[in-house]
Backbone as JSON, one array per atom type, in Angstrom:
{
  "sequence": "MAIRRDIHIFNGNKKYKDMKVIERKGAFDSVIKSYEDVDVKFKNFAKHVRVLPAPFFEEPHLIFTLKAMHEPGTKFFPNGGFEVYLEGGGTYNYDLDQVIVHPQVLGIKNFGKLAANKVVSQPTKKYVATGGPRGRKPLDPIEKAKREAEALERKQRSGGKRGRPKATN",
  "N": [[20.76, 14.51, 4.01], [18.46, 13.62, 5.04], [15.05, 13.11, 4.63], [12.22, 14.98, 5.41], [9.21, 14.63, 7.02], [7.08, 15.89, 8.99], [5.02, 14.94, 11.67], [2.97, 16.22, 13.96], [2.44, 15.34, 17.26], [1.2, 16.07, 19.79], [-0.31, 18.43, 19.11], [-0.78, 21.67, 19.91], [-1.62, 21.07, 22.51], [-1.07, 22.13, 25.67], [-0.2, 20.82, 27.9], [1.59, 18.82, 27.28], [4.76, 18.47, 25.74], [5.34, 19.3, 22.35], [5.73, 16.66, 20.36], [7.3, 15.01, 17.55], [6.87, 12.86, 14.73], [9.19, 11.81, 12.57], [10.44, 11.23, 9.25], [13.28, 9.7, 8.05], [16.03, 9.21, 5.84], [17.32, 6.02, 5.27], [19.62, 3.24, 4.99], [20.17, 2.02, 1.69], [18.23, 3.58, 0.41], [15.95, 3.43, 2.01], [13.13, 4.28, 4.11], [13.06, 5.53, 7.34], [11.25, 5.77, 10.25], [11.17, 7.94, 13.04], [11.18, 9.38, 16.38], [11.09, 12.8, 17.43], [12.09, 15.54, 19.5], [11.23, 14.52, 22.05], [9.37, 14.22, 25.03], [10.44, 13.97, 28.45], [8.94, 12.28, 30.03], [8.14, 10.23, 28.38], [10.32, 8.66, 28.09], [10.88, 7.01, 30.22], [11.78, 4.07, 30.71], [11.07, 0.68, 31.53], [11.53, -2.79, 32.15], [9.37, -4.93, 30.33], [7.38, -3.01, 29.98], [4.72, -1.35, 28.25], [5.3, -0.23, 24.99], [5.62, 2.11, 22.22], [6.58, 1.84, 19.07], [7.98, 4.0, 16.56], [7.53, 3.34, 13.75], [5.04, 2.12, 13.93], [3.23, 3.99, 14.76], [0.82, 4.89, 13.67], [-0.81, 2.77, 14.17], [-1.86, 2.27, 16.97], [-3.15, 0.31, 18.45], [-1.84, -2.1, 18.43], [0.09, -4.23, 20.51], [3.07, -3.72, 21.94], [5.81, -4.75, 23.88], [8.56, -3.97, 26.03], [11.54, -5.7, 25.75], [14.34, -5.62, 26.13], [16.79, -3.09, 26.8], [19.47, -1.72, 25.14], [22.64, -0.4, 25.69], [24.74, 2.05, 24.03], [27.41, 0.63, 22.17], [27.26, -2.05, 22.88], [27.21, -5.55, 21.95], [26.01, -6.23, 18.71], [24.47, -3.94, 18.82], [25.73, -1.25, 18.09], [25.16, 1.49, 18.21], [23.38, 1.59, 20.24], [20.09, 0.58, 21.39], [16.77, -0.94, 21.22], [15.11, -3.98, 22.13], [12.1, -5.37, 21.25], [9.04, -6.92, 22.02], [6.32, -8.21, 20.1], [2.88, -8.66, 20.68], [1.53, -10.9, 19.48], [3.62, -12.5, 18.81], [7.02, -12.48, 17.92], [10.01, -10.59, 17.6], [11.35, -7.38, 17.59], [13.85, -5.03, 16.56], [14.99, -1.83, 17.4], [16.25, 1.54, 16.92], [17.56, 3.96, 19.33], [16.09, 6.32, 19.16], [13.63, 5.59, 18.19], [11.61, 4.53, 19.78], [9.08, 4.99, 22.23], [7.57, 5.24, 25.51], [4.35, 3.87, 25.73], [1.61, 6.06, 25.27], [-0.81, 5.43, 26.63], [0.01, 4.08, 28.89], [0.89, 6.12, 30.44], [-1.47, 7.3, 31.03], [-2.7, 8.79, 29.09], [-5.29, 9.22, 26.98], [-6.4, 10.33, 24.65], [-4.45, 10.6, 22.35], [-2.3, 11.31, 19.57], [-3.81, 12.76, 17.77], [-3.46, 13.51, 14.85], [-2.05, 16.24, 13.25], [-1.42, 16.42, 10.58], [-3.02, 14.56, 9.38], [-5.78, 15.14, 9.5], [-9.23, 14.62, 9.07], [-11.84, 16.04, 7.4], [-15.2, 16.08, 7.96], [-17.92, 15.49, 5.74], [-20.8, 17.52, 5.21], [-24.04, 16.27, 6.04], [-26.81, 15.4, 3.93], [-29.89, 17.07, 4.13], [-33.39, 16.34, 4.61], [-35.5, 17.28, 2.06], [-38.55, 18.62, 1.49], [-40.73, 17.72, -1.1], [-43.26, 18.38, -1.77], [-45.04, 16.68, -2.93], [-47.43, 13.88, -2.83], [-47.17, 11.58, -0.11], [-46.2, 8.2, 0.66], [-48.06, 5.13, -0.07], [-50.01, 4.95, -3.02], [-53.61, 5.26, -3.22], [-55.9, 2.52, -3.94], [-57.68, 1.93, -7.01], [-61.22, 2.35, -7.03], [-62.74, 0.34, -8.33], [-60.93, -1.79, -8.61], [-60.45, -2.24, -5.92], [-62.97, -3.19, -4.99], [-63.11, -5.56, -6.46], [-60.97, -7.07, -5.35], [-61.84, -7.32, -2.7], [-64.11, -8.91, -3.08], [-62.96, -11.3, -3.98], [-61.55, -12.03, -1.69], [-63.65, -12.47, 0.11], [-64.89, -14.67, -1.1], [-62.85, -16.62, -0.85], [-62.83, -16.84, 1.89], [-65.33, -18.02, 2.44], [-65.05, -20.55, 1.25], [-63.2, -21.79, 2.86], [-62.46, -24.0, 5.6], [-61.79, -22.98, 7.94], [-59.9, -23.94, 9.75], [-56.63, -23.72, 10.21], [-56.25, -22.82, 7.58], [-57.04, -24.79, 5.81], [-58.89, -26.2, 3.05], [-62.51, -26.76, 3.1], [-63.91, -29.99, 3.56], [-65.53, -31.79, 0.94], [-67.09, -34.09, 1.02]],
  "CA": [[20.24, 13.26, 3.47], [17.2, 13.25, 5.7], [13.8, 13.66, 4.14], [11.46, 15.29, 6.6], [7.76, 14.75, 6.99], [6.79, 16.0, 10.42], [3.66, 14.75, 12.16], [2.95, 16.71, 15.33], [1.63, 14.42, 18.05], [0.37, 16.8, 20.74], [-0.37, 19.75, 18.48], [-1.6, 22.64, 20.61], [-1.9, 20.69, 23.88], [-0.03, 22.78, 26.46], [0.24, 19.94, 28.98], [2.7, 18.0, 26.8], [5.65, 19.04, 24.74], [4.94, 18.87, 21.01], [6.66, 15.7, 19.77], [7.11, 14.81, 16.13], [7.32, 11.64, 14.09], [9.85, 12.24, 11.34], [10.94, 10.18, 8.38], [14.63, 9.98, 7.58], [16.51, 8.26, 4.83], [18.23, 5.02, 5.81], [20.46, 2.54, 4.01], [19.53, 1.52, 0.48], [17.09, 4.46, 0.13], [14.77, 3.08, 2.8], [12.62, 5.35, 4.96], [13.03, 5.12, 8.74], [10.5, 6.7, 11.09], [11.69, 8.08, 14.4], [10.59, 10.46, 17.15], [11.94, 13.96, 17.65], [11.62, 16.42, 20.57], [10.46, 13.65, 22.94], [9.27, 14.64, 26.41], [11.15, 13.06, 29.35], [7.97, 11.3, 30.55], [8.02, 9.13, 27.43], [11.59, 7.93, 28.06], [11.04, 6.25, 31.46], [11.6, 2.68, 30.31], [11.26, -0.42, 32.47], [11.33, -4.05, 31.44], [8.0, -5.39, 30.11], [6.44, -1.91, 29.89], [4.18, -1.22, 26.9], [5.97, 0.83, 24.23], [5.06, 2.42, 20.9], [7.62, 2.15, 18.09], [7.59, 5.04, 15.59], [6.91, 2.82, 12.52], [3.69, 1.66, 14.2], [2.51, 5.07, 15.43], [-0.54, 4.98, 13.12], [-1.54, 1.59, 14.63], [-1.57, 2.2, 18.41], [-3.82, -0.82, 19.09], [-0.89, -3.21, 18.55], [0.71, -4.22, 21.84], [4.49, -3.98, 21.98], [6.39, -4.63, 25.22], [10.01, -3.85, 26.0], [12.27, -6.88, 26.18], [15.64, -5.19, 26.65], [17.34, -1.83, 26.3], [20.91, -1.91, 24.98], [23.43, 0.83, 25.7], [25.66, 2.13, 22.89], [28.66, -0.12, 22.29], [27.05, -3.46, 23.15], [27.28, -6.41, 20.77], [24.89, -6.13, 17.79], [23.86, -2.62, 18.93], [26.83, -0.3, 18.28], [24.62, 2.81, 18.53], [22.35, 1.4, 21.25], [18.8, 0.26, 20.81], [15.75, -1.65, 21.98], [14.48, -5.2, 21.65], [10.69, -5.19, 21.56], [8.15, -8.04, 21.69], [4.97, -7.98, 19.63], [2.03, -9.55, 21.47], [1.23, -12.14, 18.77], [4.86, -13.23, 18.57], [7.98, -11.75, 17.11], [10.88, -9.64, 18.28], [11.8, -6.32, 16.7], [14.97, -4.23, 17.06], [14.84, -0.43, 17.01], [17.23, 2.49, 17.42], [17.15, 4.63, 20.57], [15.12, 7.39, 18.91], [12.46, 5.04, 17.52], [10.67, 3.92, 20.72], [8.68, 5.75, 23.41], [6.6, 4.55, 26.36], [3.02, 4.06, 25.15], [0.88, 7.11, 26.0], [-1.84, 4.9, 27.51], [0.66, 3.73, 30.16], [0.96, 7.37, 31.19], [-2.83, 7.77, 31.28], [-3.15, 9.68, 28.01], [-6.21, 8.45, 26.15], [-6.58, 10.97, 23.35], [-3.17, 11.01, 21.77], [-2.19, 11.01, 18.15], [-4.68, 13.52, 16.89], [-2.43, 13.96, 13.93], [-2.38, 17.47, 12.55], [-1.25, 16.23, 9.15], [-3.98, 13.59, 8.86], [-7.13, 15.46, 9.93], [-10.24, 14.36, 8.06], [-12.97, 16.93, 7.58], [-16.4, 15.32, 7.59], [-18.82, 16.14, 4.8], [-22.13, 17.73, 5.81], [-25.03, 15.31, 5.57], [-27.92, 16.02, 3.23], [-31.11, 17.14, 4.9], [-34.59, 16.0, 3.87], [-36.14, 18.42, 1.43], [-39.92, 18.26, 1.13], [-41.0, 17.98, -2.51], [-44.62, 18.86, -1.92], [-45.87, 15.63, -3.5], [-48.04, 12.98, -1.84], [-46.26, 10.61, 0.49], [-46.75, 6.89, 0.93], [-48.62, 4.33, -1.16], [-51.18, 5.56, -3.65], [-54.81, 4.46, -2.96], [-56.36, 1.67, -5.04], [-58.83, 2.33, -7.8], [-62.4, 1.76, -6.36], [-63.16, -0.88, -9.02], [-59.94, -2.82, -8.23], [-60.65, -2.53, -4.5], [-64.17, -4.02, -4.89], [-62.75, -6.87, -7.02], [-60.13, -7.78, -4.37], [-62.67, -7.66, -1.53], [-64.99, -10.03, -3.48], [-62.11, -12.5, -3.99], [-61.25, -12.38, -0.3], [-64.86, -13.01, 0.68], [-65.08, -16.0, -1.69], [-61.87, -17.51, -0.21], [-63.23, -17.04, 3.28], [-66.47, -18.94, 2.47], [-64.58, -21.89, 0.88], [-62.29, -22.31, 3.87], [-63.04, -24.64, 6.77], [-61.44, -22.14, 9.08], [-58.85, -24.51, 10.59], [-55.28, -23.67, 9.65], [-56.27, -22.49, 6.17], [-57.35, -25.96, 4.93], [-60.23, -26.11, 2.47], [-63.54, -27.58, 3.72], [-64.09, -31.27, 2.86], [-66.77, -31.78, 0.17], [-67.79, -35.38, 1.18]],
  "C": [[18.9, 12.88, 4.08], [16.03, 13.91, 4.98], [12.92, 13.86, 5.35], [9.99, 15.36, 6.27], [7.33, 14.73, 8.45], [5.31, 15.76, 10.67], [3.69, 15.16, 13.63], [1.97, 15.88, 16.14], [0.69, 15.17, 18.99], [0.27, 18.24, 20.26], [-1.31, 20.66, 19.25], [-1.94, 22.28, 22.04], [-0.76, 21.21, 24.76], [0.51, 21.89, 27.57], [1.47, 19.13, 28.57], [3.5, 18.76, 25.76], [5.28, 18.48, 23.37], [6.02, 17.98, 20.42], [6.34, 15.55, 18.29], [7.54, 13.41, 15.73], [7.91, 12.09, 12.76], [10.26, 11.02, 10.54], [12.32, 10.6, 7.91], [15.07, 8.88, 6.64], [17.52, 7.32, 5.48], [19.07, 4.41, 4.71], [19.6, 2.04, 2.86], [18.23, 2.28, 0.17], [15.82, 4.05, 0.86], [14.37, 4.28, 3.67], [12.49, 4.81, 6.38], [12.28, 6.18, 9.52], [11.12, 6.74, 12.47], [11.01, 9.28, 15.06], [11.6, 11.58, 17.32], [11.29, 14.84, 18.7], [10.75, 15.66, 21.56], [10.51, 14.18, 24.36], [9.91, 13.57, 27.3], [10.21, 11.97, 29.88], [7.9, 10.05, 29.67], [9.32, 8.33, 27.3], [11.87, 7.16, 29.35], [10.75, 4.78, 31.16], [11.85, 1.74, 31.48], [10.98, -1.69, 31.68], [9.85, -4.44, 31.45], [6.96, -4.26, 30.16], [5.96, -1.81, 28.44], [4.83, -0.02, 26.21], [5.3, 1.01, 22.88], [6.19, 2.77, 19.96], [7.1, 3.15, 17.05], [7.01, 4.45, 14.3], [5.47, 2.38, 12.7], [2.86, 2.73, 14.91], [1.07, 5.17, 14.95], [-1.4, 3.79, 13.56], [-1.31, 1.39, 16.13], [-2.25, 1.05, 19.13], [-2.93, -2.05, 19.2], [-0.16, -3.11, 19.89], [2.16, -4.68, 21.74], [4.97, -3.82, 23.42], [7.9, -4.64, 25.1], [10.65, -5.11, 26.55], [13.59, -6.47, 26.82], [16.03, -3.86, 26.03], [18.86, -1.99, 26.28], [21.61, -0.55, 24.89], [24.32, 0.86, 24.46], [26.96, 1.37, 23.17], [28.47, -1.59, 22.6], [27.05, -4.23, 21.83], [25.95, -6.33, 20.0], [24.17, -4.79, 17.84], [24.95, -1.58, 19.13], [26.35, 1.1, 18.65], [23.58, 2.75, 19.65], [21.03, 1.07, 20.6], [17.9, -0.5, 21.76], [15.42, -2.97, 21.31], [13.05, -5.16, 22.16], [9.92, -6.43, 21.13], [6.85, -7.51, 21.1], [4.09, -9.02, 20.29], [1.78, -10.89, 20.77], [2.45, -13.0, 18.52], [5.76, -12.42, 17.67], [8.76, -10.76, 17.95], [11.4, -8.66, 17.26], [12.93, -5.57, 17.36], [14.82, -2.81, 16.52], [15.99, 0.39, 17.58], [16.69, 3.2, 18.65], [16.1, 5.71, 20.34], [13.83, 6.9, 18.25], [11.39, 4.5, 18.47], [10.39, 4.92, 21.85], [7.77, 4.86, 24.26], [5.22, 4.88, 25.8], [2.25, 5.11, 25.94], [-0.22, 6.58, 26.91], [-1.27, 4.45, 28.84], [0.72, 4.95, 31.06], [-0.42, 7.97, 31.46], [-3.35, 8.72, 30.23], [-4.02, 8.86, 27.08], [-6.33, 9.03, 24.76], [-5.24, 11.49, 22.85], [-3.22, 10.73, 20.28], [-3.24, 11.66, 17.3], [-3.75, 14.21, 15.9], [-2.87, 15.19, 13.17], [-2.31, 17.28, 11.05], [-2.33, 15.34, 8.56], [-5.41, 13.87, 9.31], [-8.09, 15.23, 8.78], [-11.44, 15.26, 8.38], [-14.2, 16.19, 7.09], [-17.27, 16.16, 6.66], [-20.17, 16.37, 5.47], [-23.14, 16.75, 5.21], [-26.17, 16.06, 4.89], [-29.16, 15.97, 4.12], [-32.29, 16.77, 4.01], [-35.22, 17.28, 3.33], [-37.52, 17.97, 0.98], [-40.18, 18.65, -0.32], [-42.4, 18.51, -2.74], [-45.55, 17.81, -2.51], [-46.48, 14.76, -2.44], [-47.03, 11.95, -1.35], [-46.97, 9.28, 0.67], [-47.31, 6.21, -0.31], [-49.88, 4.99, -1.71], [-52.4, 4.67, -3.4], [-55.22, 3.66, -4.2], [-57.56, 2.3, -5.75], [-60.08, 1.67, -7.16], [-62.87, 0.46, -7.02], [-62.25, -2.04, -8.62], [-60.14, -3.22, -6.77], [-61.86, -3.44, -4.29], [-63.89, -5.42, -5.38], [-61.95, -7.69, -5.99], [-60.93, -8.18, -3.14], [-63.59, -8.84, -1.84], [-64.2, -11.34, -3.5], [-61.8, -12.95, -2.57], [-62.47, -12.99, 0.38], [-65.15, -14.43, 0.18], [-64.12, -17.01, -1.06], [-62.28, -17.83, 1.22], [-64.38, -18.04, 3.38], [-66.04, -20.37, 2.14], [-63.79, -22.55, 2.01], [-63.06, -22.95, 5.02], [-62.71, -23.86, 8.02], [-60.33, -22.68, 9.94], [-57.55, -24.55, 9.81], [-55.26, -23.5, 8.13], [-56.56, -23.65, 5.24], [-58.75, -25.81, 4.33], [-61.21, -27.12, 3.12], [-63.71, -28.87, 2.89], [-65.44, -31.27, 2.17], [-67.56, -33.06, 0.33], [-68.9, -35.29, 2.16]]
}
């Protein structure tokens, strides 16, 4: 009954065991994300430690902290589980296989280079010289002489102070 879509977390990194985020079918045809093949380092839970729930693996900037860990057989958690705080407010409940210690707590900065979600960048276009003239085209000599004459006339009419015309009185 489980649908599988594996996302390898530490794909090819020999320092860490290759963990996976899998999707399994839950009640009422819902999809539940959980971790599989988790390294022991990521299961050292303490109260108020930063954790990363599997449903929020693609959004590691959210800050979840561990409120409580419940053993199997406790009230409301027959299979065991976690109570997790979200920084902005809210409490979430997860199964035992849905939460790990956040990799940044363990000093891992470059985690989650997802093998399934790699984006290949497109090469940028380079400038190709066309051989034509560049920049603004020069003015026609007749037009240039006309504009210079107008500028000279404006300059003679002006009083020279802040662009105000000279008084005629």
